[in-house]
N, C-alpha and C positions, 0 to 999 in steps of 0.2 A: 667744822667738818674736816678740814685738812690738817688739823693738829697744830695750827699755828700757836695755840694757847695751851699751856700745860694744865693738867688736871688740878682742880682746887685753886687755880689762880683767881684772885679777886679782881673785879672790874668795877669801874665807877662810870656813871653817866657822863661826867665831865671828861674823863679820859677817853671814852668811846667817841664823844662828840669831837674832841680835839683830833683824835686819830683819823676820823673819817670826814672831818671838816663839815660837821652838821651841828645844828642847835640842839638844845636839851630835849625838845619835844620829839623829833624823830629818833634820837638816841633812846629815849624812854619807851617809845612805841616798839622799837626793834628789840629792846631787852624784854618787854612784856611778851612779845611774840616768841622769842627764843626760850623764855621760861616756860611758856605754854607748851612748846614743842619738846621740852626736856633737854634742850641744848645748853641751857644755863640753869642754875639753881638760885633761889632767893630765900634767905633766912627770914625768920620772924622779924628781925631788926631791919630788914631791907638790904642786907649785904648780898651782892650778886657775885657769883663765881661760876667757873666751869665745873661740871660734875666730877666727883670722884666716885667711880662706880664700884659697888660691892661685887663679890664673886657671883652672888645670886642675880644681880642686875646684868652682869656680863653674860651669864648663861641665858637669861631671858632674851637679851638682844641678839645673841648668837642664834637662838632658835627662830627668832623673827627673820633674821637675815636668811637662814636656811630655807624657810618657807617662801618668803616673798621673792628672793633673788633666783631661786631655782625655777619658780613659776615664770618670772620675767624672762629668764634665759630660754625656757621651753617655748614661750610665746614668740620669742625673737627668732628661733631656729628656722621656721619656714621663710623668713625674710633675710636670712644671712647670705648675702651675695659676696662675690669675690672681693669687691671694694671694701666691704665691712671687715672681712677677714684680714686683708692687707693692712687696714687701719689699726686693727687690734694688734697685729704683729709689730707695727711701728710704735704703738703705745707701750707694748710690752718691752721693747728695746729701751724705751725711756725709763721704765720701771727698773730694768736691769742696771741701767746707769746710776739711778738714784741709790740702789742697793750697793753698788760698787763704791760709791762715794759716801756711803753710810749717812745719807741725808734723809732723815725720818720724814720731814715735812714734804719733801719732793716725792718720796716713796708713797706716802698716803695720797697725795694729790694725783699722781699718775696711776696708782692702783684704782682709785675711784673713777678716774677718767676711763680706764679700761672697762670697768663694770658698767658705768653709765652709757658709754658708747654702745655696748652690746644691748643694754636694756632699753635704750631708746627705740631699737628696732621692734620691740614687743608691741609698741603702740598701745600701751596701757598706762596712761598718765597718772591715774589714781594709785596704782601699785608702785610706780616709780616715785611718787611723792612720799609714799609710806617708807620706801627704802631710804630715801634721802633724809627723812626724819630720824631714822635709826642711825644713819651715818653721822648726822649732827650730834647726836647724843654720845657717839663713840669717839669722835675725833681726838679730843685731848687724851683719852685713855690709850688710843692706838698710838699716839705719839710717844707716850711713856713706854709702851711695849717695844716699839721699834727702836727707840733710843737705847734700850737695854740689850737688844739682840746683837749677836755677833755675825749675823747673816751676811754672806758674801755672794750668794747666788739668788736670782729672782725666784719667785714662787713657781714651783713646777706645775701647779694646777692651771696656770694661764696657758701653758703650752698644750695641756690636755683639753682645755676649753676650745682652743683654736682648732686642734685636731678633730674634736667631736663636731664642731661647726662645719669644718671642711667635709667630713664624712656624712653629715646629716644624721648623726647617731644620737638620738634623744637620750637613751639611758646613760650613755657615757657623758653627755653634756650635763645631765642632772647630777650625776655623781661628782664630776669635776667641779662644778659650781658649789655644790654643798660642801665638799672638802675644802675648797679655797676659802669660802666665807667663814668657816668654823675653825679651821686649824690654828690660825693666829689667836683667835679669841680663847681657845682652850689654854694656850700658853699664858694668857692674861689672868685667867682664873686660878692658875696653879700657884 
């Protein structure tokens, strides 16, 4: 989810077990679950790897993010109190720091923390689980994207999301979230 593993990187049960200090059985069960969720792929021969997403798949996942995450943000708006807005500003500062250091994995991690922190206020666990499944599928590809970008400034849309929350402005919030979750993905598909 956080882009720790590059797209197409092969994984072995033995390597997973060693890295996380677990036996083969829990490693096998975790791989099965991640394959079922689309976070890993398994070939006919049983080779496991992180997904390499086609342009069509990126577009599909971008559309899902735009639908699910805009709805989550909208549901969170009535519960967006000052402490939440301040927390989002703090996280956004960490996003800016990751961008300044060109640290793709930290950028993805803090960007997802920003979104998850907001979406938890929606009190919609099924929708949040769906969003997290999409994030799982996109992590390696997002890492590849942000590793190539020469970005030196944090995403402008986070500031717009915060401003819309502060103003209680639902249309602006919907537009800012939709723009934020799709703009990077459009660069991936090009």
